C-alpha positions in Angstrom: 34.3 -6.8 -7.1 32.0 -9.2 -9.0 27.8 -8.5 -9.6 26.2 -9.2 -6.7 24.1 -12.6 -8.0 20.4 -12.2 -7.9 18.3 -13.2 -4.7 14.6 -12.2 -4.8 12.8 -13.1 -8.3 8.9 -11.7 -8.0 6.1 -13.5 -9.7 3.1 -11.0 -11.5 0.2 -12.4 -13.4 0.4 -11.2 -16.8 -3.2 -10.2 -17.4 -2.2 -7.4 -14.9 -0.2 -4.4 -16.2 -1.5 -2.5 -13.1 0.0 -5.1 -10.7 3.3 -5.7 -13.2 4.0 -1.7 -13.0 4.6 -2.7 -9.6 6.3 -4.9 -9.5 8.5 -3.2 -11.5 9.3 -0.5 -8.6 8.7 -3.0 -5.9 12.7 -3.9 -5.1 12.5 -7.2 -6.9 16.3 -8.3 -8.8 13.4 -10.0 -11.2 10.4 -9.6 -12.1 8.8 -12.7 -13.6 6.0 -12.4 -15.8 3.9 -15.1 -15.5 1.2 -16.3 -18.8 0.9 -20.0 -17.4 -0.8 -20.3 -13.8 -1.7 -17.1 -12.6 -3.7 -16.5 -16.1 -7.4 -17.8 -16.4 -8.2 -19.4 -19.7 -9.9 -16.7 -21.0 -7.4 -14.1 -20.0 -4.4 -15.4 -21.8 -4.7 -14.1 -25.2 -5.1 -10.5 -23.5 -2.2 -11.9 -21.0 0.2 -12.0 -24.1 -0.7 -8.9 -25.9 -0.1 -7.0 -22.8 3.2 -8.3 -21.9 4.3 -8.0 -25.7 3.5 -4.3 -25.0 5.5 -4.2 -21.9 8.1 -6.0 -23.8 8.6 -2.9 -26.7 11.3 -1.5 -24.5 14.2 -2.3 -22.0 13.1 -2.0 -18.6 15.2 -1.3 -15.7 14.9 -4.4 -14.2 15.0 -7.4 -15.8 11.5 -9.0 -17.1 11.4 -12.8 -17.3 8.1 -14.5 -18.5 7.0 -17.9 -18.0 5.2 -19.1 -20.8 2.4 -21.7 -20.9 2.8 -25.0 -21.2 5.7 -26.5 -23.5 3.3 -29.1 -25.1 0.0 -27.4 -25.6 -1.6 -25.0 -27.6 0.0 -21.7 -26.6 3.6 -21.8 -25.9 4.8 -21.9 -29.6 3.2 -18.9 -30.5 4.2 -16.9 -27.2 7.8 -17.5 -27.8 7.6 -16.9 -31.2 6.4 -13.4 -30.6 8.0 -12.5 -27.5 11.9 -13.6 -28.3 12.2 -10.4 -30.6 11.1 -8.3 -28.4 14.0 -5.6 -26.7 12.8 -6.0 -23.0 12.6 -9.9 -22.7 15.5 -10.7 -20.8 15.0 -14.2 -20.6 12.3 -17.2 -20.9 11.4 -19.6 -17.7 9.7 -23.3 -19.3 7.8 -24.8 -17.0 7.5 -28.7 -16.3 10.4 -29.2 -18.6 10.1 -33.3 -18.4 13.5 -33.2 -20.8 16.0 -32.2 -22.5 14.2 -32.8 -25.2 11.6 -29.7 -24.1 14.2 -26.9 -24.2 15.7 -28.1 -27.4 11.6 -27.5 -28.6 11.7 -24.3 -27.3 15.5 -22.9 -28.5 14.0 -24.3 -32.4 11.1 -21.8 -31.7 12.9 -18.8 -31.0 14.0 -16.0 -33.3 16.7 -15.3 -31.0 17.0 -17.5 -27.9 17.8 -16.3 -24.5 18.2 -16.9 -21.8 16.3 -19.9 -20.3 15.3 -21.1 -17.2 14.0 -24.9 -16.8 11.2 -25.6 -14.1 11.6 -29.4 -12.8 7.9 -30.1 -11.4 7.6 -33.8 -12.5 9.8 -36.8 -11.0 11.0 -37.7 -14.5 12.0 -33.6 -15.0 13.7 -34.1 -11.4 15.5 -37.5 -13.0 16.7 -35.8 -15.4 17.9 -32.7 -14.3 21.6 -32.5 -15.3 20.6 -33.8 -19.0 18.5 -30.5 -18.7 20.9 -28.2 -17.7 23.1 -29.5 -20.9 20.7 -29.2 -22.9 21.2 -26.1 -24.6 23.8 -22.9 -23.9 21.3 -20.9 -23.1 20.0 -22.7 -20.2 20.8 -20.5 -17.6 19.5 -22.0 -14.6 17.2 -24.2 -13.5 14.2 -24.6 -10.9 11.6 -26.6 -8.8 8.1 -26.0 -9.0 7.5 -27.7 -5.9 3.4 -27.4 -5.6 3.2 -29.9 -9.1 6.4 -31.9 -7.8 4.3 -32.7 -4.5 1.5 -33.4 -6.4 3.0 -35.9 -8.6 5.0 -37.1 -6.0 2.3 -37.6 -3.5 4.3 -36.0 -1.0 3.0 -34.2 2.0 5.8 -33.3 4.4 8.4 -31.5 3.3 11.3 -33.9 4.1 9.9 -35.7 0.6 11.3 -33.1 -1.2 14.4 -32.9 0.4 16.0 -35.3 -2.6 14.7 -33.5 -5.2 15.5 -29.8 -3.5 18.9 -31.0 -3.4 19.6 -32.9 -6.7 18.6 -29.7 -8.5 21.1 -27.8 -6.6 23.8 -30.3 -7.6 22.5 -30.8 -11.0 23.3 -26.9 -11.7 26.2 -27.2 -10.2 27.4 -30.0 -12.2 26.8 -27.8 -15.5 28.1 -25.0 -14.4 25.2 -22.9 -13.6 24.9 -20.3 -11.0 23.0 -22.1 -7.8 19.1 -22.2 -8.4 16.5 -20.0 -6.4 14.3 -21.7 -4.1 10.9 -22.3 -5.1 7.9 -20.0 -3.7 6.4 -19.8 0.0 2.9 -19.9 -0.7 1.8 -17.8 2.5 2.5 -14.7 2.2 1.3 -13.3 5.9 3.6 -16.2 7.5 7.0 -14.0 7.1 8.7 -16.3 10.1 8.0 -19.6 8.0 9.3 -17.9 5.5 12.5 -16.8 7.1 13.1 -20.6 8.5 12.1 -22.0 5.1 14.9 -20.0 3.2 17.4 -20.6 6.2 16.9 -24.2 5.7 17.4 -23.6 1.5 20.3 -21.6 2.3 21.9 -24.8 3.8 20.8 -27.2 0.5 22.9 -24.5 -1.6 20.5 -22.7 -3.0 20.7 -18.7 -3.6 17.3 -16.2 -3.6 13.9 -17.3 -3.9 10.7 -16.4 -6.0 8.2 -14.7 -4.1 4.3 -14.5 -5.3 3.9 -10.9 -2.9 5.9 -7.7 -2.6 6.4 -8.1 1.1 8.3 -11.4 1.0 11.1 -9.7 -0.6 12.9 -7.7 2.3 12.1 -11.7 4.4 14.1 -13.5 1.4 16.5 -10.8 0.6 17.6 -10.8 4.8 17.9 -14.1 5.1 20.3 -14.7 2.2 22.7 -12.2 2.6 26.3 -13.0 4.6 26.6 -12.2 7.9 29.1 -10.1 9.4 31.2 -13.1 10.1 30.6 -14.6 6.6 31.9 -11.0 5.4 35.0 -11.2 7.7 35.9 -14.6 6.7 35.3 -13.9 3.4 37.9 -11.4 3.2 40.5 -12.9 4.9 40.0 -15.5 2.0 40.5 -13.1 -1.1 43.2 -11.7 1.2 45.2 -14.7 1.4 44.7 -15.5 -2.4 46.2 -12.5 -4.1 48.9 -13.3 -2.0 49.2 -16.6 -2.8 49.2 -18.9 -6.1 47.0 -22.0 -5.8 46.0 -24.3 -2.8 46.5 -22.6 0.2 46.2 -22.9 4.3 44.9 -19.9 6.4 46.7 -19.2 9.5 43.6 -21.2 11.6 44.8 -24.2 9.1 41.9 -24.0 7.3 42.7 -25.3 3.4 41.7 -23.2 0.8 41.2 -23.9 -3.1 39.8 -22.4 -6.2 36.4 -22.9 -5.4 36.5 -21.6 -2.1 37.9 -18.3 -3.2 35.7 -18.6 -5.9 32.5 -18.6 -3.3 34.4 -16.0 -1.1 34.0 -13.7 -4.1 30.6 -14.2 -4.0 29.9 -13.6 -0.4 31.6 -9.8 -0.9 29.5 -8.8 -3.9 26.4 -10.0 -1.7 27.6 -8.1 1.4 27.9 -5.0 -2.0 24.2 -5.4 -2.3 23.5 -3.2 0.9 25.5 -0.2 0.0 24.2 -0.5 -4.1 20.5 -0.5 -3.1 18.4 1.9 -1.9 16.0 0.6 0.6 12.5 0.3 -0.4 8.7 -0.2 1.2 7.2 -3.2 -0.4 3.9 -2.3 -2.5 1.5 -4.2 -2.7 -0.4 -5.1 -5.8 
Protein backbone atom coordinates (compact mmCIF):
# COMPACT_ATOMS: atom_id res chain seq x y z
CA UNK A 1 0.00 0.00 0.00
CA UNK A 2 1.23 3.51 -0.86
CA UNK A 3 2.33 5.86 1.90
CA UNK A 4 -0.59 7.96 3.07
CA UNK A 5 -0.46 11.62 2.00
CA UNK A 6 -0.06 14.28 4.66
CA UNK A 7 -3.30 15.73 5.99
CA UNK A 8 -2.29 18.06 8.83
CA UNK A 9 0.32 20.82 8.69
CA UNK A 10 0.78 22.80 11.93
CA UNK A 11 2.24 26.32 11.90
CA UNK A 12 4.30 27.37 14.93
CA UNK A 13 6.29 30.56 15.57
CA UNK A 14 10.03 30.17 15.12
CA UNK A 15 10.85 32.32 18.14
CA UNK A 16 9.04 29.94 20.53
CA UNK A 17 11.16 26.78 20.88
CA UNK A 18 8.85 25.54 23.63
CA UNK A 19 5.87 25.73 21.29
CA UNK A 20 7.84 24.04 18.52
CA UNK A 21 8.72 21.18 20.87
CA UNK A 22 5.04 20.65 21.74
CA UNK A 23 4.07 20.83 18.07
CA UNK A 24 6.47 18.00 17.25
CA UNK A 25 4.51 15.84 19.70
CA UNK A 26 1.05 17.10 18.68
CA UNK A 27 0.24 14.42 16.11
CA UNK A 28 0.59 16.79 13.14
CA UNK A 29 1.89 15.19 9.97
CA UNK A 30 4.15 18.19 9.31
CA UNK A 31 5.34 21.01 11.57
CA UNK A 32 5.88 24.35 9.82
CA UNK A 33 8.24 26.64 11.71
CA UNK A 34 7.28 30.18 10.75
CA UNK A 35 9.91 32.90 10.49
CA UNK A 36 7.56 35.31 8.74
CA UNK A 37 4.17 36.55 9.95
CA UNK A 38 4.20 34.85 13.35
CA UNK A 39 7.45 36.53 14.45
CA UNK A 40 7.80 40.19 15.44
CA UNK A 41 10.57 42.14 13.66
CA UNK A 42 12.72 42.42 16.77
CA UNK A 43 12.55 38.63 17.24
CA UNK A 44 13.52 37.62 13.69
CA UNK A 45 17.22 37.03 14.45
CA UNK A 46 16.43 34.93 17.51
CA UNK A 47 13.85 32.93 15.54
CA UNK A 48 16.45 32.09 12.90
CA UNK A 49 19.02 31.07 15.52
CA UNK A 50 16.49 28.88 17.36
CA UNK A 51 15.34 27.26 14.13
CA UNK A 52 18.89 26.54 13.01
CA UNK A 53 19.52 24.82 16.35
CA UNK A 54 16.34 22.76 15.95
CA UNK A 55 17.38 21.66 12.46
CA UNK A 56 20.80 20.52 13.56
CA UNK A 57 19.41 16.99 13.68
CA UNK A 58 16.60 15.15 11.94
CA UNK A 59 13.25 14.92 13.72
CA UNK A 60 10.75 12.09 13.58
CA UNK A 61 8.16 14.55 12.22
CA UNK A 62 8.94 16.41 8.98
CA UNK A 63 9.87 20.03 9.64
CA UNK A 64 9.24 22.75 7.07
CA UNK A 65 10.29 26.38 7.46
CA UNK A 66 8.46 29.40 6.09
CA UNK A 67 11.06 32.04 5.38
CA UNK A 68 10.51 35.77 5.23
CA UNK A 69 9.47 37.75 2.16
CA UNK A 70 11.64 36.80 -0.80
CA UNK A 71 12.15 40.41 -1.85
CA UNK A 72 13.06 41.53 1.68
CA UNK A 73 16.36 41.72 3.54
CA UNK A 74 16.12 38.44 5.49
CA UNK A 75 15.14 35.59 3.19
CA UNK A 76 18.45 35.03 1.42
CA UNK A 77 20.40 34.69 4.68
CA UNK A 78 17.73 32.34 6.05
CA UNK A 79 17.85 30.09 2.99
CA UNK A 80 21.65 30.00 2.92
CA UNK A 81 21.85 29.15 6.63
CA UNK A 82 19.08 26.56 6.84
CA UNK A 83 19.37 24.54 3.62
CA UNK A 84 22.57 22.68 4.60
CA UNK A 85 21.03 21.49 7.89
CA UNK A 86 19.98 17.83 8.18
CA UNK A 87 16.69 18.53 9.94
CA UNK A 88 15.17 20.68 7.19
CA UNK A 89 12.62 18.77 5.14
CA UNK A 90 11.25 21.63 3.01
CA UNK A 91 11.01 25.38 2.61
CA UNK A 92 7.75 27.29 2.28
CA UNK A 93 8.10 30.40 0.16
CA UNK A 94 5.73 33.28 0.96
CA UNK A 95 4.11 35.64 -1.52
CA UNK A 96 5.40 33.92 -4.66
CA UNK A 97 4.26 35.94 -7.68
CA UNK A 98 6.02 34.09 -10.50
CA UNK A 99 8.58 31.45 -11.43
CA UNK A 100 11.45 33.91 -10.98
CA UNK A 101 10.85 33.93 -7.22
CA UNK A 102 11.33 30.17 -7.07
CA UNK A 103 14.45 30.30 -9.24
CA UNK A 104 15.94 32.98 -6.98
CA UNK A 105 15.50 30.85 -3.87
CA UNK A 106 16.97 27.81 -5.62
CA UNK A 107 20.01 29.92 -6.47
CA UNK A 108 20.52 30.81 -2.82
CA UNK A 109 20.31 27.24 -1.54
CA UNK A 110 23.39 25.18 -0.79
CA UNK A 111 21.21 22.14 -1.41
CA UNK A 112 17.75 22.78 -2.84
CA UNK A 113 15.16 21.07 -0.60
CA UNK A 114 11.54 20.52 -1.58
CA UNK A 115 9.88 23.90 -2.09
CA UNK A 116 6.25 24.84 -1.40
CA UNK A 117 5.13 28.05 -3.09
CA UNK A 118 2.49 30.15 -1.34
CA UNK A 119 0.27 32.13 -3.72
CA UNK A 120 -0.97 35.21 -1.88
CA UNK A 121 -1.73 37.71 -4.65
CA UNK A 122 -3.71 37.96 -7.86
CA UNK A 123 -0.48 37.77 -9.86
CA UNK A 124 0.61 34.64 -7.99
CA UNK A 125 -2.69 32.93 -8.74
CA UNK A 126 -2.50 33.93 -12.41
CA UNK A 127 0.99 32.39 -12.59
CA UNK A 128 0.12 29.27 -10.60
CA UNK A 129 1.06 26.70 -13.22
CA UNK A 130 4.27 28.51 -14.20
CA UNK A 131 5.24 28.58 -10.52
CA UNK A 132 4.48 24.88 -10.16
CA UNK A 133 6.78 24.14 -13.11
CA UNK A 134 9.50 26.66 -12.17
CA UNK A 135 11.98 24.17 -10.70
CA UNK A 136 12.17 20.39 -10.17
CA UNK A 137 12.27 20.99 -6.41
CA UNK A 138 8.77 22.50 -6.34
CA UNK A 139 6.77 19.96 -4.33
CA UNK A 140 3.51 21.80 -3.87
CA UNK A 141 1.38 24.92 -4.12
CA UNK A 142 -0.69 26.55 -1.40
CA UNK A 143 -2.89 29.60 -1.05
CA UNK A 144 -2.25 32.31 1.52
CA UNK A 145 -5.86 33.37 1.74
CA UNK A 146 -5.59 36.23 4.24
CA UNK A 147 -3.26 38.25 2.01
CA UNK A 148 -5.12 37.15 -1.11
CA UNK A 149 -8.40 38.45 0.31
CA UNK A 150 -6.77 41.80 0.96
CA UNK A 151 -5.23 41.94 -2.51
CA UNK A 152 -8.52 41.10 -4.22
CA UNK A 153 -10.75 43.14 -1.91
CA UNK A 154 -12.82 40.03 -1.24
CA UNK A 155 -15.19 40.08 1.73
CA UNK A 156 -17.17 36.92 0.92
CA UNK A 157 -15.58 33.43 0.77
CA UNK A 158 -17.33 32.91 -2.56
CA UNK A 159 -14.86 35.36 -4.03
CA UNK A 160 -12.07 32.83 -3.44
CA UNK A 161 -13.77 29.99 -5.30
CA UNK A 162 -11.88 30.57 -8.54
CA UNK A 163 -8.41 31.05 -6.96
CA UNK A 164 -8.95 27.86 -4.98
CA UNK A 165 -9.91 25.84 -8.04
CA UNK A 166 -7.11 27.44 -10.05
CA UNK A 167 -4.57 26.28 -7.46
CA UNK A 168 -5.92 22.73 -7.44
CA UNK A 169 -5.88 22.54 -11.25
CA UNK A 170 -2.40 24.06 -11.56
CA UNK A 171 -0.96 21.59 -9.06
CA UNK A 172 -2.55 18.64 -10.83
CA UNK A 173 -1.43 19.87 -14.26
CA UNK A 174 2.15 20.05 -12.97
CA UNK A 175 1.97 16.54 -11.53
CA UNK A 176 2.07 17.75 -7.92
CA UNK A 177 0.11 16.47 -4.95
CA UNK A 178 -3.27 18.11 -4.28
CA UNK A 179 -2.72 21.30 -2.30
CA UNK A 180 -3.65 21.61 1.35
CA UNK A 181 -6.23 24.20 2.35
CA UNK A 182 -5.24 27.50 3.89
CA UNK A 183 -5.62 28.00 7.64
CA UNK A 184 -9.00 28.46 9.33
CA UNK A 185 -8.36 31.42 11.64
CA UNK A 186 -10.97 30.84 14.37
CA UNK A 187 -9.47 28.12 16.56
CA UNK A 188 -12.62 27.88 18.70
CA UNK A 189 -15.02 27.25 15.82
CA UNK A 190 -14.46 23.56 15.21
CA UNK A 191 -17.86 23.12 13.56
CA UNK A 192 -17.09 25.87 11.08
CA UNK A 193 -13.69 24.31 10.46
CA UNK A 194 -15.30 20.94 9.69
CA UNK A 195 -17.74 22.54 7.24
CA UNK A 196 -14.95 24.47 5.56
CA UNK A 197 -12.83 21.32 5.23
CA UNK A 198 -15.75 19.50 3.61
CA UNK A 199 -16.06 22.33 1.09
CA UNK A 200 -12.33 22.24 0.42
CA UNK A 201 -12.33 18.49 -0.04
CA UNK A 202 -15.11 18.84 -2.61
CA UNK A 203 -12.92 21.32 -4.53
CA UNK A 204 -10.00 18.89 -4.64
CA UNK A 205 -7.88 20.00 -1.68
CA UNK A 206 -6.27 17.34 0.48
CA UNK A 207 -5.54 18.20 4.10
CA UNK A 208 -5.14 21.59 5.71
CA UNK A 209 -2.72 23.85 7.51
CA UNK A 210 -3.57 24.62 11.14
CA UNK A 211 -2.58 27.20 13.72
CA UNK A 212 -3.53 25.25 16.86
CA UNK A 213 -3.33 21.55 17.82
CA UNK A 214 -7.05 21.40 18.60
CA UNK A 215 -7.73 21.83 14.88
CA UNK A 216 -5.76 18.74 13.89
CA UNK A 217 -8.29 15.97 14.66
CA UNK A 218 -11.08 17.95 12.97
CA UNK A 219 -9.01 18.30 9.81
CA UNK A 220 -7.99 14.65 9.80
CA UNK A 221 -11.56 13.41 10.24
CA UNK A 222 -12.78 15.67 7.43
CA UNK A 223 -10.30 14.33 4.89
CA UNK A 224 -10.30 10.63 5.78
CA UNK A 225 -12.42 8.52 3.42
CA UNK A 226 -15.81 7.19 4.47
CA UNK A 227 -16.47 3.44 4.72
CA UNK A 228 -18.41 3.63 1.44
CA UNK A 229 -15.46 5.33 -0.27
CA UNK A 230 -13.08 2.68 1.06
CA UNK A 231 -15.32 -0.13 -0.18
CA UNK A 232 -15.56 1.48 -3.62
CA UNK A 233 -11.78 1.91 -3.75
CA UNK A 234 -11.22 -1.76 -2.92
CA UNK A 235 -13.59 -2.68 -5.75
CA UNK A 236 -11.70 -0.51 -8.23
CA UNK A 237 -8.27 -1.77 -7.18
CA UNK A 238 -9.41 -5.37 -7.23
CA UNK A 239 -10.83 -5.01 -10.73
CA UNK A 240 -7.65 -3.31 -11.94
CA UNK A 241 -5.55 -6.27 -10.78
CA UNK A 242 -7.43 -8.60 -13.10
CA UNK A 243 -7.79 -6.42 -16.20
CA UNK A 244 -5.37 -4.22 -18.13
CA UNK A 245 -6.22 -0.74 -19.41
CA UNK A 246 -9.67 0.79 -19.09
CA UNK A 247 -12.35 -1.40 -17.54
CA UNK A 248 -15.98 -1.35 -16.52
CA UNK A 249 -17.24 -2.36 -13.08
CA UNK A 250 -20.33 -4.56 -12.61
CA UNK A 251 -22.49 -1.49 -11.91
CA UNK A 252 -21.50 0.02 -15.25
CA UNK A 253 -19.00 2.58 -13.99
CA UNK A 254 -16.09 3.21 -16.34
CA UNK A 255 -12.65 3.04 -14.71
CA UNK A 256 -9.35 4.21 -16.17
CA UNK A 257 -5.83 4.74 -14.81
CA UNK A 258 -6.66 8.05 -13.12
CA UNK A 259 -9.56 6.44 -11.23
CA UNK A 260 -7.35 3.55 -10.14
CA UNK A 261 -4.70 5.98 -8.88
CA UNK A 262 -7.34 7.83 -6.88
CA UNK A 263 -8.53 4.54 -5.41
CA UNK A 264 -5.02 3.69 -4.27
CA UNK A 265 -4.78 7.10 -2.58
CA UNK A 266 -8.10 6.49 -0.83
CA UNK A 267 -6.83 3.18 0.55
CA UNK A 268 -3.57 4.77 1.66
CA UNK A 269 -5.54 7.38 3.57
CA UNK A 270 -7.79 4.71 5.07
CA UNK A 271 -4.72 2.97 6.45
CA UNK A 272 -3.90 5.95 8.65
CA UNK A 273 -6.31 4.88 11.39
CA UNK A 274 -4.42 1.67 12.06
CA UNK A 275 -0.93 3.09 11.47
CA UNK A 276 -1.15 6.15 13.71
CA UNK A 277 -1.50 6.08 17.46
CA UNK A 278 -4.20 8.43 18.73
CA UNK A 279 -2.88 11.53 20.48
CA UNK A 280 -4.67 14.02 22.66
CA UNK A 281 -4.06 17.51 21.28
CA UNK A 282 -1.71 19.57 23.41
CA UNK A 283 -1.97 23.32 23.62
CA UNK A 284 1.14 25.35 22.89
